[in-house]
MIZAPA-431047 format. One line per field, with one value per residue: x, y, z of N, C-alpha, C in turn; residue number from 1. Coordinates in Angstrom, 1 decimal. Example, Ala and Ser with C-alpha at 12.3 -4.5 7.8 and 13.67 -1.06 7.14 Angstrom:
REM MIZAPA-431047
n.xx: (13.2:12.8)
n.yy: (-5.7:-2.2)
n.zz: (7.8:7.1)
ca.xx: (12.3:13.7)
ca.yy: (-4.5:-1.1)
ca.zz: (7.8:7.1)
c.xx: (13.2:12.9)
c.yy: (-3.3:0.0)
c.zz: (7.8:7.9)
nr: (1:2)
***
This chain:
REM MIZAPA-431047
n.xx: (10.7:8.5:8.1:5.9:5.4:2.6:2.1:-0.4:-3.3:-5.7:-8.1:-8.2:-8.1:-9.7:-10.7:-8.6:-8.2:-10.5:-9.6:-7.8:-8.2:-10.0:-8.1:-7.9:-4.7:-4.0:-3.9:-2.4:-3.2:-2.8:-2.7:-1.6:0.6:1.2:3.9:4.1:1.5:0.3:-2.2:-4.1:-3.0:-2.6:-0.5:-0.7:0.2:2.5:2.3:4.0:4.8:7.5:6.9:4.4:4.8:4.5:2.1:0.5:1.2:-0.1:-2.4:-2.1:-1.3:-3.4:-5.6:-4.9:-4.6:-3.1:-4.4:-5.1:-5.3:-6.9:-5.5:-5.2:-2.7:-0.5:-0.1:3.5:3.2:5.3:7.3:9.3:7.4:7.5:7.9:5.5:2.3:-1.0:-3.1:-5.2:-3.4:-2.9:-1.7:-0.4:-2.2:-3.0:-2.1:0.7:3.6:5.4:7.3:9.2:10.3:13.2:12.2:13.8:13.1:9.8:7.3:4.6:2.1)
n.yy: (12.5:10.1:9.8:7.8:5.5:3.9:1.6:0.8:-1.9:-0.9:-2.2:-2.0:0.8:2.4:1.5:1.5:4.0:4.4:3.4:5.0:7.7:7.4:6.4:9.1:9.8:11.8:11.3:11.7:10.8:9.4:8.5:5.1:3.1:-0.3:-2.0:-4.3:-5.9:-4.3:-2.3:-0.7:1.2:2.6:4.8:6.1:8.7:9.6:11.3:10.7:11.1:9.5:7.6:6.5:5.8:1.5:1.5:2.6:1.1:-1.4:-0.7:0.0:-3.2:-4.7:-3.9:-4.2:-6.8:-9.6:-11.8:-13.9:-14.3:-14.9:-13.5:-12.3:-12.7:-10.4:-10.1:-10.2:-8.9:-8.5:-9.0:-11.3:-14.6:-16.8:-17.7:-16.4:-16.8:-17.9:-18.0:-17.4:-17.0:-17.5:-15.0:-13.9:-11.1:-7.2:-6.5:-4.2:-2.0:-1.4:2.0:3.5:6.4:8.8:12.4:15.3:18.0:19.3:21.5:23.2:25.5)
n.zz: (15.3:12.7:9.1:7.9:5.4:3.5:0.8:-0.3:-1.6:-3.3:-2.7:0.1:1.2:2.3:4.7:5.7:5.8:7.8:9.5:10.5:11.6:13.1:14.8:15.7:14.0:11.2:7.7:4.0:1.3:-1.3:-4.4:-6.4:-8.6:-9.0:-10.3:-11.3:-11.1:-12.4:-10.8:-9.2:-6.1:-2.9:-1.6:1.4:3.5:5.9:9.4:11.9:15.3:17.5:20.1:18.3:17.1:16.2:17.0:14.3:13.0:13.4:12.9:10.5:9.6:11.3:9.1:6.7:4.4:3.3:0.3:-1.9:-5.6:-8.7:-11.7:-14.6:-16.6:-18.8:-22.0:-23.7:-25.7:-28.5:-27.1:-25.8:-26.7:-25.5:-22.9:-22.2:-20.7:-21.2:-19.8:-16.6:-13.7:-10.2:-7.2:-5.1:-3.5:-2.1:1.1:2.8:1.6:4.0:5.3:7.5:7.7:9.4:10.3:9.5:9.8:11.0:9.1:9.5:8.1)
ca.xx: (9.4:8.8:7.0:5.3:5.0:2.1:1.3:-1.3:-4.1:-6.7:-9.3:-8.3:-7.7:-10.6:-10.8:-7.1:-8.1:-11.3:-8.9:-6.7:-9.6:-10.9:-7.6:-7.2:-4.3:-3.9:-2.9:-2.8:-3.1:-2.4:-3.2:0.3:0.1:2.2:4.4:4.3:0.4:-0.6:-3.1:-4.3:-3.2:-2.9:-0.2:-0.3:2.1:1.7:3.4:3.8:5.6:8.3:5.7:2.6:4.8:3.9:0.2:0.4:1.7:-0.6:-3.8:-1.9:-1.2:-5.0:-6.7:-4.5:-4.7:-3.0:-5.0:-4.8:-5.7:-6.3:-5.1:-4.9:-1.2:-0.7:-0.2:4.4:3.1:6.3:8.4:9.8:6.2:7.8:7.4:3.5:1.3:-2.0:-4.0:-5.3:-2.2:-2.8:-0.5:-1.2:-2.1:-3.0:-1.4:0.6:4.1:5.4:9.0:9.4:11.7:13.0:11.8:14.4:12.1:8.7:6.2:2.6:1.6)
ca.yy: (12.5:9.8:9.8:6.4:5.3:3.0:1.5:-0.8:-2.0:0.9:-2.3:-1.7:1.9:2.9:0.1:2.4:5.5:5.3:3.5:6.3:9.0:7.0:7.1:10.4:10.4:12.4:11.2:12.0:9.3:9.3:7.6:5.0:2.0:-1.3:-1.9:-5.7:-6.7:-2.9:-2.9:0.0:1.3:3.7:5.5:7.0:9.7:9.3:11.3:11.1:11.5:8.3:6.7:6.0:4.8:1.1:1.9:2.9:0.1:-2.2:-0.2:-0.5:-4.5:-5.1:-3.2:-4.7:-8.4:-10.2:-13.0:-14.9:-13.5:-14.6:-12.7:-12.7:-12.1:-9.2:-10.7:-9.8:-7.2:-7.9:-9.7:-13.2:-15.4:-18.2:-17.1:-16.1:-18.2:-17.2:-19.0:-16.6:-17.1:-17.5:-14.9:-13.0:-9.4:-6.7:-6.3:-3.6:-2.5:0.4:2.5:4.6:7.3:9.8:13.4:16.1:19.1:19.2:22.9:23.3:26.7)
ca.zz: (14.3:11.8:8.3:7.6:3.6:3.3:-0.2:0.0:-2.2:-3.5:-1.9:1.4:1.0:2.6:5.8:6.5:5.7:9.1:11.0:11.0:11.5:14.1:16.4:15.3:13.1:9.9:6.6:2.8:0.0:-2.6:-6.1:-7.7:-9.4:-9.0:-11.4:-11.6:-11.9:-12.8:-10.3:-8.1:-5.3:-2.0:-0.9:2.5:3.7:7.6:10.2:13.6:16.7:17.3:20.1:18.1:15.4:17.5:17.0:13.2:12.1:14.1:12.8:9.1:9.4:11.1:8.1:5.3:4.4:2.0:0.4:-3.5:-6.5:-10.6:-12.2:-15.9:-17.2:-19.6:-23.5:-23.9:-27.0:-29.2:-26.3:-26.1:-25.6:-25.2:-21.7:-22.0:-19.9:-21.3:-18.8:-15.7:-12.5:-8.6:-7.5:-3.0:-3.3:-1.0:2.0:2.7:2.0:4.2:5.4:8.2:7.5:10.5:10.2:10.2:10.3:10.5:9.7:8.5:7.9)
c.xx: (9.5:7.5:7.2:4.4:4.5:1.8:0.5:-2.4:-5.8:-8.1:-9.5:-7.9:-9.2:-10.6:-10.0:-7.8:-9.2:-10.7:-8.5:-7.4:-10.0:-10.0:-6.8:-5.5:-4.5:-2.7:-3.2:-2.3:-3.3:-2.3:-1.9:-0.9:1.1:2.7:4.4:2.8:-0.2:-1.9:-2.8:-4.2:-2.8:-2.4:0.0:0.5:1.5:3.0:3.2:4.7:6.2:6.8:4.8:2.8:4.4:2.1:-0.3:0.9:1.5:-2.2:-3.1:-2.3:-2.7:-5.6:-5.9:-4.4:-4.3:-3.9:-4.8:-5.5:-5.9:-6.4:-4.5:-3.5:-1.2:0.3:1.9:4.5:5.2:7.9:8.4:8.1:6.5:7.4:6.1:3.2:0.1:-3.2:-3.9:-4.1:-2.9:-2.0:-1.8:-0.9:-3.1:-2.0:-1.0:2.2:4.8:6.8:8.3:10.5:11.8:12.8:13.5:13.9:10.6:8.0:4.7:2.6:0.4)
c.yy: (11.7:9.7:8.5:6.1:4.3:2.9:0.4:-0.8:-1.1:-0.9:-2.1:-0.3:2.3:2.2:1.7:3.6:5.6:4.8:4.3:7.0:8.1:7.1:7.9:10.3:10.0:11.7:11.6:10.5:10.0:8.6:7.1:3.3:1.0:-1.2:-3.9:-6.5:-5.2:-2.8:-1.5:0.4:2.6:3.7:6.7:7.2:9.2:10.3:11.4:11.2:9.0:7.2:6.5:5.7:2.9:1.4:2.3:1.7:-1.4:-1.8:-0.9:-1.9:-5.0:-5.1:-3.5:-5.7:-8.2:-11.3:-12.7:-14.0:-14.0:-14.0:-13.1:-12.0:-11.2:-10.4:-9.7:-8.6:-7.6:-8.2:-11.0:-13.9:-16.2:-19.0:-17.1:-17.3:-17.2:-17.9:-17.8:-17.5:-16.9:-16.4:-13.2:-11.1:-8.9:-6.8:-4.7:-3.7:-0.6:0.3:3.4:5.3:8.4:11.1:14.2:17.3:18.8:21.3:22.1:25.1:26.6)
c.zz: (13.3:10.6:7.4:5.9:3.8:1.8:0.3:-0.8:-2.4:-2.3:-0.5:1.8:2.3:4.1:6.2:6.7:6.9:9.8:12.0:11.9:12.8:15.2:16.2:14.7:11.5:8.2:5.1:2.2:-1.1:-3.7:-6.7:-7.9:-9.4:-10.1:-11.9:-11.6:-12.8:-12.3:-9.3:-7.0:-4.8:-1.6:-0.2:2.5:5.8:8.6:11.2:14.8:16.9:18.3:19.6:17.3:15.5:16.7:15.6:12.6:12.4:12.9:11.3:8.8:10.3:9.6:6.4:4.9:2.9:1.6:-1.3:-4.1:-7.9:-10.9:-13.8:-16.7:-18.1:-20.6:-23.6:-24.9:-27.4:-28.9:-26.9:-25.6:-25.7:-23.7:-21.0:-21.3:-20.1:-20.6:-16.6:-14.1:-11.2:-8.0:-6.2:-3.6:-2.0:0.4:2.9:2.6:2.7:5.1:5.9:8.2:8.9:10.0:10.5:11.1:9.8:10.2:8.8:9.0:7.3)
nr: (1:2:3:4:5:6:7:8:9:10:11:12:13:14:15:16:17:18:19:20:21:22:23:24:25:26:27:28:29:30:31:32:33:34:35:36:37:38:39:40:41:42:43:44:45:46:47:48:49:50:51:52:53:54:55:56:57:58:59:60:61:62:63:64:65:66:67:68:69:70:71:72:73:74:75:76:77:78:79:80:81:82:83:84:85:86:87:88:89:90:91:92:93:94:95:96:97:98:99:100:101:102:103:104:105:106:107:108:109)
***
């Protein structure tokens, strides 16, 4: 058994959740915040048998696409203002960061 942890952008969260339910996979959703953009993310915890990992990974990949977005940088507020860029910059957002971990024991009560 494996535990799949997928961190996805909030914009992709509902689409991924619906796709997992449609494929009969259960997931726990947790609200999370990214450190770089301080933007909202959703972390999915998905437990599945080893033979289903590739299918779940495919569902995640199909529903969480990366894209470019203009982002207004956060002011350094007391930090070094020399490197502060006061205009929006284009960054890549979306996609998914996925971890697959072995599960030593699973209990459901």
